[in-house]
mmCIF file as Biopython writes it, N, C-alpha, C and O atoms, coordinates in Angstrom:
data_model
#
loop_
_atom_site.group_PDB
_atom_site.id
_atom_site.type_symbol
_atom_site.label_atom_id
_atom_site.label_alt_id
_atom_site.label_comp_id
_atom_site.label_asym_id
_atom_site.label_entity_id
_atom_site.label_seq_id
_atom_site.pdbx_PDB_ins_code
_atom_site.Cartn_x
_atom_site.Cartn_y
_atom_site.Cartn_z
_atom_site.occupancy
_atom_site.B_iso_or_equiv
_atom_site.auth_seq_id
_atom_site.auth_asym_id
_atom_site.pdbx_PDB_model_num
ATOM 1   N N  . UNK A ? 1  ? 30.496  -0.872 -11.513 1.0 0.0 1  A 1 
ATOM 2   C CA . UNK A ? 1  ? 30.105  -0.049 -12.084 1.0 0.0 1  A 1 
ATOM 3   C C  . UNK A ? 1  ? 30.779  -0.645 -13.869 1.0 0.0 1  A 1 
ATOM 4   O O  . UNK A ? 1  ? 30.734  0.063  -14.875 1.0 0.0 1  A 1 
ATOM 5   N N  . UNK A ? 2  ? 31.429  -2.280 -13.808 1.0 0.0 2  A 1 
ATOM 6   C CA . UNK A ? 2  ? 31.054  -2.827 -15.318 1.0 0.0 2  A 1 
ATOM 7   C C  . UNK A ? 2  ? 30.802  -3.391 -15.864 1.0 0.0 2  A 1 
ATOM 8   O O  . UNK A ? 2  ? 31.258  -3.868 -16.903 1.0 0.0 2  A 1 
ATOM 9   N N  . UNK A ? 3  ? 29.469  -3.582 -14.967 1.0 0.0 3  A 1 
ATOM 10  C CA . UNK A ? 3  ? 27.656  -3.256 -15.782 1.0 0.0 3  A 1 
ATOM 11  C C  . UNK A ? 3  ? 27.161  -2.811 -16.306 1.0 0.0 3  A 1 
ATOM 12  O O  . UNK A ? 3  ? 26.307  -3.051 -17.160 1.0 0.0 3  A 1 
ATOM 13  N N  . UNK A ? 4  ? 27.921  -1.446 -15.604 1.0 0.0 4  A 1 
ATOM 14  C CA . UNK A ? 4  ? 27.139  0.429  -16.597 1.0 0.0 4  A 1 
ATOM 15  C C  . UNK A ? 4  ? 27.850  -0.019 -17.592 1.0 0.0 4  A 1 
ATOM 16  O O  . UNK A ? 4  ? 27.206  -0.425 -18.560 1.0 0.0 4  A 1 
ATOM 17  N N  . UNK A ? 5  ? 29.553  -0.088 -17.667 1.0 0.0 5  A 1 
ATOM 18  C CA . UNK A ? 5  ? 29.959  0.056  -19.205 1.0 0.0 5  A 1 
ATOM 19  C C  . UNK A ? 5  ? 29.798  -0.893 -19.790 1.0 0.0 5  A 1 
ATOM 20  O O  . UNK A ? 5  ? 30.553  -0.869 -20.762 1.0 0.0 5  A 1 
ATOM 21  N N  . UNK A ? 6  ? 28.888  -2.274 -19.753 1.0 0.0 6  A 1 
ATOM 22  C CA . UNK A ? 6  ? 28.623  -3.293 -20.550 1.0 0.0 6  A 1 
ATOM 23  C C  . UNK A ? 6  ? 27.649  -2.452 -20.623 1.0 0.0 6  A 1 
ATOM 24  O O  . UNK A ? 6  ? 27.817  -1.844 -21.681 1.0 0.0 6  A 1 
ATOM 25  N N  . UNK A ? 7  ? 26.965  -2.170 -20.237 1.0 0.0 7  A 1 
ATOM 26  C CA . UNK A ? 7  ? 26.112  -1.548 -20.636 1.0 0.0 7  A 1 
ATOM 27  C C  . UNK A ? 7  ? 25.972  -1.232 -21.975 1.0 0.0 7  A 1 
ATOM 28  O O  . UNK A ? 7  ? 25.814  -1.809 -23.051 1.0 0.0 7  A 1 
ATOM 29  N N  . UNK A ? 8  ? 26.078  -0.193 -21.562 1.0 0.0 8  A 1 
ATOM 30  C CA . UNK A ? 8  ? 26.970  1.081  -22.329 1.0 0.0 8  A 1 
ATOM 31  C C  . UNK A ? 8  ? 27.244  1.107  -23.688 1.0 0.0 8  A 1 
ATOM 32  O O  . UNK A ? 8  ? 26.595  1.669  -24.571 1.0 0.0 8  A 1 
ATOM 33  N N  . UNK A ? 9  ? 28.197  0.491  -23.777 1.0 0.0 9  A 1 
ATOM 34  C CA . UNK A ? 9  ? 28.815  -0.798 -24.548 1.0 0.0 9  A 1 
ATOM 35  C C  . UNK A ? 9  ? 28.006  -1.088 -25.647 1.0 0.0 9  A 1 
ATOM 36  O O  . UNK A ? 9  ? 28.019  -0.601 -26.777 1.0 0.0 9  A 1 
ATOM 37  N N  . UNK A ? 10 ? 27.153  -2.129 -25.050 1.0 0.0 10 A 1 
ATOM 38  C CA . UNK A ? 10 ? 26.368  -2.496 -25.911 1.0 0.0 10 A 1 
ATOM 39  C C  . UNK A ? 10 ? 24.745  -1.519 -26.463 1.0 0.0 10 A 1 
ATOM 40  O O  . UNK A ? 10 ? 24.178  -1.513 -27.556 1.0 0.0 10 A 1 
ATOM 41  N N  . UNK A ? 11 ? 24.442  -0.857 -25.281 1.0 0.0 11 A 1 
ATOM 42  C CA . UNK A ? 11 ? 23.648  0.095  -25.952 1.0 0.0 11 A 1 
ATOM 43  C C  . UNK A ? 11 ? 23.769  1.302  -27.277 1.0 0.0 11 A 1 
ATOM 44  O O  . UNK A ? 11 ? 22.911  2.025  -27.783 1.0 0.0 11 A 1 
ATOM 45  N N  . UNK A ? 12 ? 25.604  1.090  -27.616 1.0 0.0 12 A 1 
ATOM 46  C CA . UNK A ? 12 ? 26.436  1.732  -28.830 1.0 0.0 12 A 1 
ATOM 47  C C  . UNK A ? 12 ? 26.316  1.410  -29.108 1.0 0.0 12 A 1 
ATOM 48  O O  . UNK A ? 12 ? 25.791  1.968  -30.071 1.0 0.0 12 A 1 
ATOM 49  N N  . UNK A ? 13 ? 26.313  -0.146 -29.307 1.0 0.0 13 A 1 
ATOM 50  C CA . UNK A ? 13 ? 26.514  -1.100 -30.708 1.0 0.0 13 A 1 
ATOM 51  C C  . UNK A ? 13 ? 25.013  -1.627 -31.295 1.0 0.0 13 A 1 
ATOM 52  O O  . UNK A ? 13 ? 24.922  -2.203 -32.379 1.0 0.0 13 A 1 
ATOM 53  N N  . UNK A ? 14 ? 24.009  -1.385 -30.539 1.0 0.0 14 A 1 
ATOM 54  C CA . UNK A ? 14 ? 23.067  -1.371 -31.152 1.0 0.0 14 A 1 
ATOM 55  C C  . UNK A ? 14 ? 22.100  -0.213 -31.252 1.0 0.0 14 A 1 
ATOM 56  O O  . UNK A ? 14 ? 20.873  -0.170 -31.345 1.0 0.0 14 A 1 
ATOM 57  N N  . UNK A ? 15 ? 23.140  0.807  -31.200 1.0 0.0 15 A 1 
ATOM 58  C CA . UNK A ? 15 ? 22.267  1.874  -31.989 1.0 0.0 15 A 1 
ATOM 59  C C  . UNK A ? 15 ? 22.996  2.660  -33.354 1.0 0.0 15 A 1 
ATOM 60  O O  . UNK A ? 15 ? 22.350  3.461  -34.029 1.0 0.0 15 A 1 
ATOM 61  N N  . UNK A ? 16 ? 24.420  2.313  -33.654 1.0 0.0 16 A 1 
ATOM 62  C CA . UNK A ? 16 ? 25.545  2.281  -34.592 1.0 0.0 16 A 1 
ATOM 63  C C  . UNK A ? 16 ? 24.671  1.401  -35.463 1.0 0.0 16 A 1 
ATOM 64  O O  . UNK A ? 16 ? 24.628  1.854  -36.607 1.0 0.0 16 A 1 
ATOM 65  N N  . UNK A ? 17 ? 23.921  0.236  -35.297 1.0 0.0 17 A 1 
ATOM 66  C CA . UNK A ? 17 ? 23.557  -0.569 -36.183 1.0 0.0 17 A 1 
ATOM 67  C C  . UNK A ? 17 ? 21.922  -0.675 -36.674 1.0 0.0 17 A 1 
ATOM 68  O O  . UNK A ? 17 ? 21.419  -1.348 -37.573 1.0 0.0 17 A 1 
ATOM 69  N N  . UNK A ? 18 ? 21.326  0.254  -35.726 1.0 0.0 18 A 1 
ATOM 70  C CA . UNK A ? 18 ? 20.038  0.627  -35.691 1.0 0.0 18 A 1 
ATOM 71  C C  . UNK A ? 18 ? 20.096  1.845  -36.866 1.0 0.0 18 A 1 
ATOM 72  O O  . UNK A ? 18 ? 19.369  1.834  -37.860 1.0 0.0 18 A 1 
ATOM 73  N N  . UNK A ? 19 ? 21.096  2.899  -36.569 1.0 0.0 19 A 1 
ATOM 74  C CA . UNK A ? 19 ? 21.576  3.530  -38.259 1.0 0.0 19 A 1 
ATOM 75  C C  . UNK A ? 19 ? 21.825  3.130  -38.886 1.0 0.0 19 A 1 
ATOM 76  O O  . UNK A ? 19 ? 21.121  2.878  -39.864 1.0 0.0 19 A 1 
ATOM 77  N N  . UNK A ? 20 ? 23.002  2.804  -38.741 1.0 0.0 20 A 1 
ATOM 78  C CA . UNK A ? 20 ? 23.124  2.161  -40.503 1.0 0.0 20 A 1 
ATOM 79  C C  . UNK A ? 20 ? 21.904  1.493  -41.523 1.0 0.0 20 A 1 
ATOM 80  O O  . UNK A ? 20 ? 21.567  1.691  -42.690 1.0 0.0 20 A 1 
ATOM 81  N N  . UNK A ? 21 ? 21.559  0.825  -40.703 1.0 0.0 21 A 1 
ATOM 82  C CA . UNK A ? 21 ? 20.678  -0.469 -41.609 1.0 0.0 21 A 1 
ATOM 83  C C  . UNK A ? 21 ? 19.231  0.587  -41.575 1.0 0.0 21 A 1 
ATOM 84  O O  . UNK A ? 21 ? 18.314  -0.234 -41.526 1.0 0.0 21 A 1 
ATOM 85  N N  . UNK A ? 22 ? 18.634  1.910  -41.578 1.0 0.0 22 A 1 
ATOM 86  C CA . UNK A ? 22 ? 17.766  2.662  -41.328 1.0 0.0 22 A 1 
ATOM 87  C C  . UNK A ? 22 ? 18.049  3.635  -42.036 1.0 0.0 22 A 1 
ATOM 88  O O  . UNK A ? 22 ? 18.097  4.762  -41.543 1.0 0.0 22 A 1 
ATOM 89  N N  . UNK A ? 23 ? 18.329  3.375  -43.524 1.0 0.0 23 A 1 
ATOM 90  C CA . UNK A ? 23 ? 18.624  4.534  -44.278 1.0 0.0 23 A 1 
ATOM 91  C C  . UNK A ? 23 ? 17.359  3.957  -45.316 1.0 0.0 23 A 1 
ATOM 92  O O  . UNK A ? 23 ? 16.913  2.825  -45.500 1.0 0.0 23 A 1 
ATOM 93  N N  . UNK A ? 24 ? 17.033  5.225  -45.860 1.0 0.0 24 A 1 
ATOM 94  C CA . UNK A ? 24 ? 15.829  5.175  -47.106 1.0 0.0 24 A 1 
ATOM 95  C C  . UNK A ? 24 ? 15.785  4.265  -48.434 1.0 0.0 24 A 1 
ATOM 96  O O  . UNK A ? 24 ? 15.078  3.506  -49.096 1.0 0.0 24 A 1 
ATOM 97  N N  . UNK A ? 25 ? 17.412  5.061  -48.325 1.0 0.0 25 A 1 
ATOM 98  C CA . UNK A ? 25 ? 17.694  4.684  -49.520 1.0 0.0 25 A 1 
ATOM 99  C C  . UNK A ? 25 ? 19.109  4.117  -49.240 1.0 0.0 25 A 1 
ATOM 100 O O  . UNK A ? 25 ? 20.146  4.713  -48.951 1.0 0.0 25 A 1 
ATOM 101 N N  . UNK A ? 26 ? 18.681  1.862  -49.528 1.0 0.0 26 A 1 
ATOM 102 C CA . UNK A ? 26 ? 19.712  1.659  -49.081 1.0 0.0 26 A 1 
ATOM 103 C C  . UNK A ? 26 ? 20.040  0.398  -50.907 1.0 0.0 26 A 1 
ATOM 104 O O  . UNK A ? 26 ? 19.303  0.051  -51.829 1.0 0.0 26 A 1 
ATOM 105 N N  . UNK A ? 27 ? 21.759  0.106  -50.497 1.0 0.0 27 A 1 
ATOM 106 C CA . UNK A ? 27 ? 22.350  -0.729 -51.600 1.0 0.0 27 A 1 
ATOM 107 C C  . UNK A ? 27 ? 21.393  -2.423 -51.772 1.0 0.0 27 A 1 
ATOM 108 O O  . UNK A ? 27 ? 21.253  -2.939 -52.881 1.0 0.0 27 A 1 
ATOM 109 N N  . UNK A ? 28 ? 20.793  -3.116 -50.391 1.0 0.0 28 A 1 
ATOM 110 C CA . UNK A ? 28 ? 20.825  -3.868 -50.669 1.0 0.0 28 A 1 
ATOM 111 C C  . UNK A ? 28 ? 19.362  -4.023 -50.846 1.0 0.0 28 A 1 
ATOM 112 O O  . UNK A ? 28 ? 19.222  -4.997 -51.586 1.0 0.0 28 A 1 
ATOM 113 N N  . UNK A ? 29 ? 18.489  -3.658 -50.606 1.0 0.0 29 A 1 
ATOM 114 C CA . UNK A ? 29 ? 16.673  -3.648 -51.293 1.0 0.0 29 A 1 
ATOM 115 C C  . UNK A ? 29 ? 16.555  -2.127 -52.052 1.0 0.0 29 A 1 
ATOM 116 O O  . UNK A ? 29 ? 16.873  -1.321 -51.178 1.0 0.0 29 A 1 
ATOM 117 N N  . UNK A ? 30 ? 16.362  -1.687 -52.801 1.0 0.0 30 A 1 
ATOM 118 C CA . UNK A ? 30 ? 15.453  -1.043 -53.140 1.0 0.0 30 A 1 
ATOM 119 C C  . UNK A ? 30 ? 14.287  -0.353 -53.182 1.0 0.0 30 A 1 
ATOM 120 O O  . UNK A ? 30 ? 13.352  -0.869 -52.572 1.0 0.0 30 A 1 
ATOM 121 N N  . UNK A ? 31 ? 14.032  0.969  -53.896 1.0 0.0 31 A 1 
ATOM 122 C CA . UNK A ? 31 ? 13.034  1.445  -53.026 1.0 0.0 31 A 1 
ATOM 123 C C  . UNK A ? 31 ? 12.011  1.175  -53.773 1.0 0.0 31 A 1 
ATOM 124 O O  . UNK A ? 31 ? 12.379  0.899  -54.915 1.0 0.0 31 A 1 
ATOM 125 N N  . UNK A ? 32 ? 10.633  1.123  -53.600 1.0 0.0 32 A 1 
ATOM 126 C CA . UNK A ? 32 ? 9.314   0.971  -54.234 1.0 0.0 32 A 1 
ATOM 127 C C  . UNK A ? 32 ? 8.662   0.752  -53.388 1.0 0.0 32 A 1 
ATOM 128 O O  . UNK A ? 32 ? 8.365   0.044  -52.426 1.0 0.0 32 A 1 
ATOM 129 N N  . UNK A ? 33 ? 8.301   2.463  -54.651 1.0 0.0 33 A 1 
ATOM 130 C CA . UNK A ? 33 ? 7.008   3.943  -53.682 1.0 0.0 33 A 1 
ATOM 131 C C  . UNK A ? 33 ? 5.420   3.364  -53.246 1.0 0.0 33 A 1 
ATOM 132 O O  . UNK A ? 33 ? 4.914   2.829  -54.233 1.0 0.0 33 A 1 
ATOM 133 N N  . UNK A ? 34 ? 4.889   3.344  -52.543 1.0 0.0 34 A 1 
ATOM 134 C CA . UNK A ? 34 ? 3.924   2.548  -52.438 1.0 0.0 34 A 1 
ATOM 135 C C  . UNK A ? 34 ? 2.782   3.440  -53.355 1.0 0.0 34 A 1 
ATOM 136 O O  . UNK A ? 34 ? 2.999   4.619  -53.636 1.0 0.0 34 A 1 
ATOM 137 N N  . UNK A ? 35 ? 1.194   2.529  -53.904 1.0 0.0 35 A 1 
ATOM 138 C CA . UNK A ? 35 ? 0.492   3.428  -55.350 1.0 0.0 35 A 1 
ATOM 139 C C  . UNK A ? 35 ? 0.048   3.939  -54.112 1.0 0.0 35 A 1 
ATOM 140 O O  . UNK A ? 35 ? 0.337   3.611  -52.961 1.0 0.0 35 A 1 
ATOM 141 N N  . UNK A ? 36 ? -0.907  5.030  -54.679 1.0 0.0 36 A 1 
ATOM 142 C CA . UNK A ? 36 ? -1.187  6.440  -53.175 1.0 0.0 36 A 1 
ATOM 143 C C  . UNK A ? 36 ? -2.758  5.680  -53.676 1.0 0.0 36 A 1 
ATOM 144 O O  . UNK A ? 36 ? -3.237  5.210  -54.708 1.0 0.0 36 A 1 
ATOM 145 N N  . UNK A ? 37 ? -3.270  5.954  -51.921 1.0 0.0 37 A 1 
ATOM 146 C CA . UNK A ? 37 ? -4.314  4.945  -51.862 1.0 0.0 37 A 1 
ATOM 147 C C  . UNK A ? 37 ? -5.615  5.900  -52.021 1.0 0.0 37 A 1 
ATOM 148 O O  . UNK A ? 37 ? -5.959  6.863  -51.337 1.0 0.0 37 A 1 
ATOM 149 N N  . UNK A ? 38 ? -6.324  5.205  -53.349 1.0 0.0 38 A 1 
ATOM 150 C CA . UNK A ? 38 ? -7.447  6.143  -53.872 1.0 0.0 38 A 1 
ATOM 151 C C  . UNK A ? 38 ? -9.009  6.365  -53.341 1.0 0.0 38 A 1 
ATOM 152 O O  . UNK A ? 38 ? -9.758  6.774  -54.228 1.0 0.0 38 A 1 
ATOM 153 N N  . UNK A ? 39 ? -9.494  6.203  -52.308 1.0 0.0 39 A 1 
ATOM 154 C CA . UNK A ? 39 ? -11.337 6.499  -51.935 1.0 0.0 39 A 1 
ATOM 155 C C  . UNK A ? 39 ? -11.836 6.647  -52.559 1.0 0.0 39 A 1 
ATOM 156 O O  . UNK A ? 39 ? -11.415 7.086  -53.629 1.0 0.0 39 A 1 
ATOM 157 N N  . UNK A ? 40 ? -13.440 6.310  -52.264 1.0 0.0 40 A 1 
ATOM 158 C CA . UNK A ? 40 ? -14.739 6.855  -52.680 1.0 0.0 40 A 1 
ATOM 159 C C  . UNK A ? 40 ? -15.460 6.976  -52.566 1.0 0.0 40 A 1 
ATOM 160 O O  . UNK A ? 40 ? -16.557 6.614  -52.990 1.0 0.0 40 A 1 
ATOM 161 N N  . UNK A ? 41 ? -15.009 7.640  -51.830 1.0 0.0 41 A 1 
ATOM 162 C CA . UNK A ? 41 ? -16.017 9.315  -50.737 1.0 0.0 41 A 1 
ATOM 163 C C  . UNK A ? 41 ? -16.284 10.085 -51.242 1.0 0.0 41 A 1 
ATOM 164 O O  . UNK A ? 41 ? -15.410 10.435 -52.034 1.0 0.0 41 A 1 
ATOM 165 N N  . UNK A ? 42 ? -17.830 11.132 -51.259 1.0 0.0 42 A 1 
ATOM 166 C CA . UNK A ? 42 ? -18.662 12.127 -52.317 1.0 0.0 42 A 1 
ATOM 167 C C  . UNK A ? 42 ? -18.559 12.198 -51.218 1.0 0.0 42 A 1 
ATOM 168 O O  . UNK A ? 42 ? -18.441 11.328 -50.354 1.0 0.0 42 A 1 
ATOM 169 N N  . UNK A ? 43 ? -18.616 13.791 -51.155 1.0 0.0 43 A 1 
ATOM 170 C CA . UNK A ? 43 ? -19.616 14.894 -50.045 1.0 0.0 43 A 1 
ATOM 171 C C  . UNK A ? 43 ? -20.422 16.033 -51.247 1.0 0.0 43 A 1 
ATOM 172 O O  . UNK A ? 43 ? -20.212 16.682 -52.272 1.0 0.0 43 A 1 
ATOM 173 N N  . UNK A ? 44 ? -21.579 15.650 -50.121 1.0 0.0 44 A 1 
ATOM 174 C CA . UNK A ? 44 ? -22.278 16.254 -51.299 1.0 0.0 44 A 1 
ATOM 175 C C  . UNK A ? 44 ? -22.298 18.609 -50.127 1.0 0.0 44 A 1 
ATOM 176 O O  . UNK A ? 44 ? -21.874 19.129 -49.094 1.0 0.0 44 A 1 
ATOM 177 N N  . UNK A ? 45 ? -22.707 18.799 -50.767 1.0 0.0 45 A 1 
ATOM 178 C CA . UNK A ? 45 ? -23.167 19.813 -49.668 1.0 0.0 45 A 1 
ATOM 179 C C  . UNK A ? 45 ? -24.522 20.527 -49.957 1.0 0.0 45 A 1 
ATOM 180 O O  . UNK A ? 45 ? -24.404 21.669 -50.399 1.0 0.0 45 A 1 
ATOM 181 N N  . UNK A ? 46 ? -25.718 20.082 -49.795 1.0 0.0 46 A 1 
ATOM 182 C CA . UNK A ? 46 ? -26.874 21.009 -49.342 1.0 0.0 46 A 1 
ATOM 183 C C  . UNK A ? 46 ? -27.103 22.034 -49.258 1.0 0.0 46 A 1 
ATOM 184 O O  . UNK A ? 46 ? -26.489 22.608 -48.358 1.0 0.0 46 A 1 
ATOM 185 N N  . UNK A ? 47 ? -27.751 22.603 -49.812 1.0 0.0 47 A 1 
ATOM 186 C CA . UNK A ? 47 ? -27.800 24.577 -48.901 1.0 0.0 47 A 1 
ATOM 187 C C  . UNK A ? 47 ? -29.456 24.511 -49.116 1.0 0.0 47 A 1 
ATOM 188 O O  . UNK A ? 47 ? -30.003 24.847 -50.166 1.0 0.0 47 A 1 
ATOM 189 N N  . UNK A ? 48 ? -30.217 23.976 -47.830 1.0 0.0 48 A 1 
ATOM 190 C CA . UNK A ? 48 ? -31.783 24.347 -48.159 1.0 0.0 48 A 1 
ATOM 191 C C  . UNK A ? 48 ? -31.790 24.602 -46.940 1.0 0.0 48 A 1 
ATOM 192 O O  . UNK A ? 48 ? -31.886 23.889 -45.941 1.0 0.0 48 A 1 
ATOM 193 N N  . UNK A ? 49 ? -31.593 26.534 -47.227 1.0 0.0 49 A 1 
ATOM 194 C CA . UNK A ? 49 ? -31.309 27.487 -45.449 1.0 0.0 49 A 1 
ATOM 195 C C  . UNK A ? 49 ? -33.055 27.226 -45.103 1.0 0.0 49 A 1 
ATOM 196 O O  . UNK A ? 49 ? -34.119 26.870 -45.610 1.0 0.0 49 A 1 
ATOM 197 N N  . UNK A ? 50 ? -32.519 27.625 -44.049 1.0 0.0 50 A 1 
ATOM 198 C CA . UNK A ? 50 ? -34.530 26.931 -43.126 1.0 0.0 50 A 1 
ATOM 199 C C  . UNK A ? 50 ? -34.853 26.105 -43.031 1.0 0.0 50 A 1 
ATOM 200 O O  . UNK A ? 50 ? -35.523 25.952 -42.010 1.0 0.0 50 A 1 
ATOM 201 N N  . UNK A ? 51 ? -34.696 24.892 -43.933 1.0 0.0 51 A 1 
ATOM 202 C CA . UNK A ? 51 ? -35.222 23.188 -43.734 1.0 0.0 51 A 1 
ATOM 203 C C  . UNK A ? 51 ? -34.990 22.640 -42.876 1.0 0.0 51 A 1 
ATOM 204 O O  . UNK A ? 51 ? -33.808 22.303 -42.805 1.0 0.0 51 A 1 
ATOM 205 N N  . UNK A ? 52 ? -36.375 21.989 -41.128 1.0 0.0 52 A 1 
ATOM 206 C CA . UNK A ? 52 ? -35.651 21.942 -40.524 1.0 0.0 52 A 1 
ATOM 207 C C  . UNK A ? 52 ? -35.841 20.271 -40.482 1.0 0.0 52 A 1 
ATOM 208 O O  . UNK A ? 52 ? -36.679 19.916 -41.311 1.0 0.0 52 A 1 
ATOM 209 N N  . UNK A ? 53 ? -35.303 19.241 -39.767 1.0 0.0 53 A 1 
ATOM 210 C CA . UNK A ? 53 ? -36.080 18.033 -39.379 1.0 0.0 53 A 1 
ATOM 211 C C  . UNK A ? 53 ? -37.088 18.148 -38.448 1.0 0.0 53 A 1 
ATOM 212 O O  . UNK A ? 53 ? -38.244 17.745 -38.576 1.0 0.0 53 A 1 
ATOM 213 N N  . UNK A ? 54 ? -36.580 18.739 -37.469 1.0 0.0 54 A 1 
ATOM 214 C CA . UNK A ? 54 ? -38.373 19.147 -36.197 1.0 0.0 54 A 1 
ATOM 215 C C  . UNK A ? 54 ? -38.907 20.100 -36.651 1.0 0.0 54 A 1 
ATOM 216 O O  . UNK A ? 54 ? -38.460 20.964 -37.405 1.0 0.0 54 A 1 
ATOM 217 N N  . UNK A ? 55 ? -40.116 19.948 -36.102 1.0 0.0 55 A 1 
ATOM 218 C CA . UNK A ? 55 ? -41.480 20.756 -36.702 1.0 0.0 55 A 1 
ATOM 219 C C  . UNK A ? 55 ? -41.377 21.868 -35.149 1.0 0.0 55 A 1 
ATOM 220 O O  . UNK A ? 55 ? -42.199 22.768 -34.979 1.0 0.0 55 A 1 
#
């Protein structure tokens, strides 16, 4: 029973520390947004109806 109680307290303390340190904006680390990723993908839509590669 004492082991379960001690484990419960450790779990509660660890979870409270995670909640404190996982704020979106914190006083210790300023927020620096990441630049958006830009790709060079181009999609072309060719409309050739009735033309197939198989004869």
